[in-house]
C-alpha positions in Angstrom: 93.7 89.5 116.5 91.2 87.4 118.4 92.2 84.4 120.4 89.7 82.0 121.8 90.5 79.1 124.1 87.8 76.5 124.5 87.9 74.4 127.7 88.5 70.7 127.1 88.7 67.8 129.4 92.4 67.3 129.5 95.1 66.4 132.0 96.4 69.0 134.5 99.7 69.2 132.6 97.9 70.3 129.4 96.1 73.1 131.2 99.4 74.4 132.6 100.9 74.2 129.1 98.1 76.2 127.6 98.3 78.8 130.4 102.1 79.1 129.8 101.5 79.5 126.0 98.9 82.2 126.7 101.3 84.1 129.0 104.1 84.0 126.5 101.8 85.2 123.7 100.5 88.1 125.9 104.1 89.1 126.8 105.2 89.0 123.1 102.2 91.2 122.1 103.1 93.6 124.9 106.7 93.9 123.6 105.6 94.4 120.0 103.3 97.2 121.1 105.9 98.8 123.3 108.6 99.1 120.6 109.0 102.8 119.8 109.0 104.0 116.2 112.6 104.7 115.1 111.8 106.9 112.0 110.8 110.5 112.6 108.1 111.7 110.3 108.7 114.8 108.2 106.0 117.0 106.9 105.8 117.0 103.1 105.1 120.7 103.0 107.4 123.1 104.8 105.4 124.6 107.6 107.7 127.4 108.6 109.2 128.3 112.0 107.4 127.2 115.1 104.7 125.2 113.3 103.6 121.9 114.7 102.7 118.9 112.6 99.3 117.1 113.0 100.1 113.7 114.4 97.1 111.8 113.1 96.0 110.7 109.7 93.1 112.6 108.2 93.9 116.0 109.7 96.4 118.7 109.1 98.9 118.8 106.2 99.7 115.1 106.2 103.0 113.5 107.1 105.7 112.8 104.5 107.7 109.7 105.6 111.5 109.7 105.3 111.0 106.2 103.7 109.0 107.8 100.8 110.5 107.4 97.3 109.1 110.9 96.6 111.0 114.0 97.7 109.0 116.3 100.0 107.9 119.7 98.7 110.6 122.4 98.6 109.8 125.7 100.3 108.8 128.4 97.9 107.9 132.0 98.8 105.7 132.5 95.8 103.0 129.8 96.8 100.6 129.5 99.7 102.1 127.5 102.5 100.2 124.4 103.6 100.7 125.6 107.1 98.3 128.5 106.3 95.8 126.3 104.5 95.7 123.7 107.2 95.1 126.3 110.0 91.4 125.6 110.0 89.2 124.9 112.9 86.0 122.9 112.6 82.5 123.0 114.1 79.7 120.5 114.2 76.4 121.6 112.9 73.4 119.2 112.2 75.7 116.1 112.2 78.1 117.7 109.8 81.6 118.9 110.4 82.1 122.3 108.8 85.3 124.4 108.5 85.7 127.7 110.4 88.2 129.9 108.5 90.1 132.7 110.3 90.5 136.2 108.8 93.9 135.3 107.2 92.3 132.5 105.2 89.2 134.5 104.3 91.5 137.2 102.9 92.6 134.7 100.2 89.0 134.2 98.9 88.3 135.1 95.3 91.9 136.3 94.7 94.6 134.9 92.4 96.8 132.5 94.3 99.5 129.9 93.7 99.5 126.4 95.2 102.2 123.8 95.1 101.5 120.1 95.7 101.1 116.6 94.3 98.5 115.9 91.6 95.6 113.5 92.2 93.8 113.0 88.9 90.0 112.8 88.9 89.8 111.5 85.3 91.8 109.0 83.3 94.4 110.2 80.8 97.8 111.8 80.6 96.4 115.4 80.7 94.1 116.7 83.4 91.8 119.7 83.5 90.1 118.7 86.8 92.2 117.3 89.6 93.1 117.7 93.3 96.4 119.0 94.6 97.6 117.4 97.9 100.3 118.4 100.3 101.4 114.7 100.5 102.0 112.4 97.5 99.0 110.0 97.6 101.0 107.3 95.8 103.4 107.1 98.7 102.5 104.0 100.8 104.6 105.3 103.7 103.0 108.8 104.0 100.0 109.7 106.2 97.3 111.6 104.3 96.0 114.9 105.7 92.4 116.0 105.9 90.3 118.1 103.6 92.4 121.1 104.5 95.3 119.4 102.8 93.6 119.3 99.4 92.7 121.9 96.8 90.3 121.1 93.9 91.7 122.6 90.7 90.0 123.3 87.4 92.4 124.5 84.7 91.9 126.6 81.5 94.1 124.2 79.5 95.0 120.6 80.4 98.1 119.9 82.6 100.2 116.9 82.1 100.1 114.4 85.0 103.3 114.1 87.0 104.5 112.3 90.1 106.6 115.4 90.8 105.1 118.4 92.6 103.3 120.9 90.4 102.4 124.6 90.9 99.2 126.1 89.7 97.9 129.6 89.8 94.2 130.7 89.6 91.2 132.2 91.3 91.2 130.7 94.8 87.9 130.1 96.6 87.5 129.4 100.3 84.5 127.0 100.7 82.5 127.3 104.0 79.8 124.7 103.1 80.8 122.6 100.1 78.5 119.7 99.4 81.6 117.5 98.6 83.4 118.5 101.8 86.1 120.4 100.0 87.6 123.5 101.8 89.4 125.0 98.8 88.8 125.3 95.1 90.9 126.9 92.3 89.3 127.9 89.0 90.7 129.1 85.7 94.1 127.8 86.8 97.3 127.5 84.8 100.4 125.5 85.4 103.4 127.6 86.6 107.0 126.7 86.6 
């Protein structure tokens, strides 16, 4: 918000009134900014014991708001946890931000894996063969999105019906060190799993 007061030739009483109004406005803005947030954010994806959530939008697993109409992901032992996928460091090289994967993530490369998340269709239609899976429901207006580490690009053998509910897919998992589209993970030849 930008406020601009232009000086005018007025009486001393009008100047004092404008100064008082500006003081009240500044005090009100200070109070609005000082009010603490009452709702505590909850990660959409279970992170496991001792894990810490990323506090900002655009990095980490994303934050699932308690105000969301969509239920957060339930913990499953048969899928890759988002806490593992989001444990990526980055480096800057020639004005690009590139991922730096640890040995635990590189061990997943080119192996069959399962991922659970919310579908983000890339084409119109009820059935999807190419989509993204996110750790946070992208249709939730209360949730904060994660960064590229909170997305997996998926290409399936057969089309998967779009759902607002979480889905689980299994396929050949690739860790991408320098993807031209900025993706960190890709799954190919995937199939939907219950």
